[in-house]
N, C-alpha and C positions, 0 to 999 in steps of 0.2 A: 386535465393537465394539458398543458399548452405544448404546440410545434417544438418549442425551442427546449422543453425538458425532455420530450420524447426523444429529441436528436440526441440529447446531452448523455442520455443513459443508454442508448446505441453507443455512443462514443465510450461510456463506461465498460460496455461488455467489451469491445476492441481493445481496448486497456488490459483489461483481466487476462483476455487471450494472449497479446504478446507479451504481457509480464511474465506469465507462466513459462512459457517456451524460452523468453531470455533466461529466466532464472535458471532453468535446466542446462542451458548453453554457458551460462557463467561459472556455474558449480565446475563443469566438467574442464572449464580452463582454468580456474581457480586451483583446484588439485593438482593441476599439472604445472605449476609456475612456482617460482621462489616465493617462500613464506613473507607475507605483510610484517615488516617490522615496527612497533609505534616510536622508537627512536628515530626512523627515516622513512616516516609515513607518504611522502608525496615519491619519494624513488622510488621505493618497493611497489607503490600502487602502480605507478607509471608501468613498473617490470611487468604487470600484468597483461599490459597491451602488446606485449611480444605474442602469446599464445592466442591462436587464430580462433580457436574456441570464444574465449573470452571476450575478443573482439567482435565477434559475430552474437554473443550475448549482450553486448552493450549496444550494437546497432540495432537489434531488435527492442532493447530495454528503450532506447531513445524515441522508437518509433511510437511504443508503449505511453512513453511521457507525453508525447505531441497529444494524443488522443484524450489523456488524461487533461491536459489542461483545457483543451476544448470542451470536455464533460463538466469541469468545473465553472467553466465562463457561461456555460448554457442550463445549468441544474443546480440545485440546493446541495451542499457538500455531504449532507448526512445519507441523500438517495445515492450519489454518486459512490460512495464508500460502501455503502451497504451492497451493491451490485457487484464494485471490485473485490469486496471481501469472499464473494463466492468465487473468485479467480481460482482459487486451488482445485475446484472441483472442475471445472474445464481442464485441470493439468490430467486428471484421470481420463479423459476423454481424448485428449491431444496423445497421451500415452499409450494408450489403447490403439487410437487407429492410426498414428502416423509413427508410433517407435515400437508396435506390435509387442506392447507389455500387457500382460494379464491384469486385470482391472478386480482387486478383491471385493469380496462382500462389504465389507469397512468403507471402501471407496463409495461404493454404490449407496451406501446407507447414505453417506455424506449428501450425495447427490440429490437425495432424496429430501434431507433436511434442509437442503438448500433452496431446492423448487418451493417446498413450504414455506421457508421464510420469506423467500420473494413473493408468493403468493399474499402473505399476511401484509406485506409492506405495500402491495400493489392496493390493496383494500383499505389502507388507511392514508392515501395519497390527497385526499379531498382537501383543500385548505392548504396544503403545502407544496404543490408542484406547479404553481402559476408563475413563477418566475425563478430567477436564478440565487435569491436573497444573499446578494454580496456584501450588504451594508454591514458595519461594525462599529465599535467604539474603542478607539486607539489604545485605551489602556486596558481594557479587557481582553483585546489580540496581544499586547505584549506580556500581561501577566501568563495567559495561557501559554505563549510560546516559552517564554521564561521557564515555567514550571515543567514542560514536557521536556525542555532540553535538560533541565537539573535531574530529572528522573531518568533520562538516556545515559547520562553520565554515572549517575549513582549505580543503574543496574549494568552498567558495563564494568564498573572499579569493583563493585562486590561481586558480579558473576565472575569475572577473570580469577578469583582465589579458589573458587570453587571445582567440583569435577564436571560440572557442565557449563564450563566456559563457552561452548559453541553457542549452544542454545541460549546463553545470557545475553552474548554479542549478537547475536540474530535479534533478540528483541530490542537491544540497544538500537541496532541499526533502523529497526521499523519504528523506533520511536523518533530518531531523528529524522526520517521520511515523513513520518507526520507533522513534524515542525515545518518542513520544506512544504507538504502539500497544502498546510492550512495557511502558510504564508502566502503561495499562488494562488489560492482562492481568495484572500484578500486582495491582491494585487489585480485579479480580472477584472476588479471595479473600476479600474482605469483604464480598461480596453476600449479603444475609439478615441481616446485623447490623444494628446502629442506624443512622439515618442519619447521625449523626455521625461514626460510624466511616467510612460509605461516603464522604460529601462533603468532610468535614473532615480532611485529609491533604495532607504534603507531596507526594505523588504526584499528586493532583488539580490541585496548582499548574504539577507539572511538564508534565501533560497538556494544560491550557490554553495554556502559554507556547508547549510544543513545539507546539500546531497551529496555534497564531495565526502563529509565524514562520514554520512551513512552507508556512501557505497564503500568507502576503506575498510570500516567496520563490518559491513556485510562480506566482504571477500575475506576478511580473516576468518569469520565465523564459519564459512563454507568450505575453509581451508583447515580446521580444528574440530569442526563438529561431524555429525552427520547430517546428510543434506535433509533428511526426513524430519525429523524435529527442528532443524534451524530453518527451512524455509516456511514451516507451518506457524512457527513463533514469530518470524520476523513479518509474515502477512497478516498474523492477530492483531500484533501489536500496532504497527502501520494503521490499520483500518480502525482498530477500536477508539483509539485516540482522535483520529479524524474524523470519524462519526460523531464523538462526541464534541468537537468543535461547532457542528451545524448548530444547537441549539443554545451552547454557551457562549459563543463567538457571535455567529451570525443570525441567532434570531430564527432559525429553522421552527415553524411551528409547532407544537406537540398536540394532539387531538385533546379536546376538551372533556370527552366523556371519559368514564372509567375503563370502558370496553373497549374504544379507540387505542386509549392510551397503552392497555395491556396488550394489545395487538401489536402495536409498533415496537413497544419492549419486546417481546416475544420474536417478532421478526429479526431485529437485529441479533438477538442471543441465538436464533437457529442460523441464521448465515455467516454467523462468527463461528459458532460450534460447528458448524459443517466444514468450514476451511481448516478450521482445528484437527478435524477427522479426517481429511483428506488431503494429506501432503502429497508431495512426488513420489512414484513409487519406487521401492529400494532398487529395482535393477535399471533404472532410468539414472540414479544418483551413480550406481556403479559403474555403469557403462563406459 
């Protein structure tokens, strides 16, 4: 594994830590703010920033986003997102040590699954961790981004009419963020070029729009749904689709032999499964 990839994965760990802390504060602020309204998304979303806890969560999330961009610039997207997918596991430790919450047996099982998944992932890094893998075909990227965006809209539209609207909107927010993260990864290929090339691009517009829509939908999901399933579904949706973009869009290598391929798939399943099993502790959400 190259040094740059190792640094990128460390950045991914930092991303996961700050993301889960920011999520806790954003939830606390969202439930104490006026409801987000679909017919006035900009005005009602900006109203959230009057709540100090939401602002604190956003500030922490911005720091997490900075680490995320750095990680994507240095390491393959599938590896970065696999590490971040275990972020909700970190939340159990944060809640236990920093917020004095009791960690349940289910949450500790999630920690064990994540550790096992990352161990499998580490065992299959040969040949896939020697560079950032930022190259892509424009047509493939466009189809992938359009497909995930359509899926995000469909999930929100259909889920809004069900009794699980909060969870559905959480999944939709995660999918919008998967669009943003994939576009960020593609744009990191221009780093080191002129400022015009880096910041003046259709991908930059996609990143901004997808990030804002995801933020708005996420805030609404936290207001109407229980924090535990909403945070879990948001994280799983975001990471599952972003991990998929690795081999589909950026050509992240997949092990050639059956054993290595099975271990890599099992690693992804274990890490994402651990994230789904280890949501924010209920008492932390209710505080």
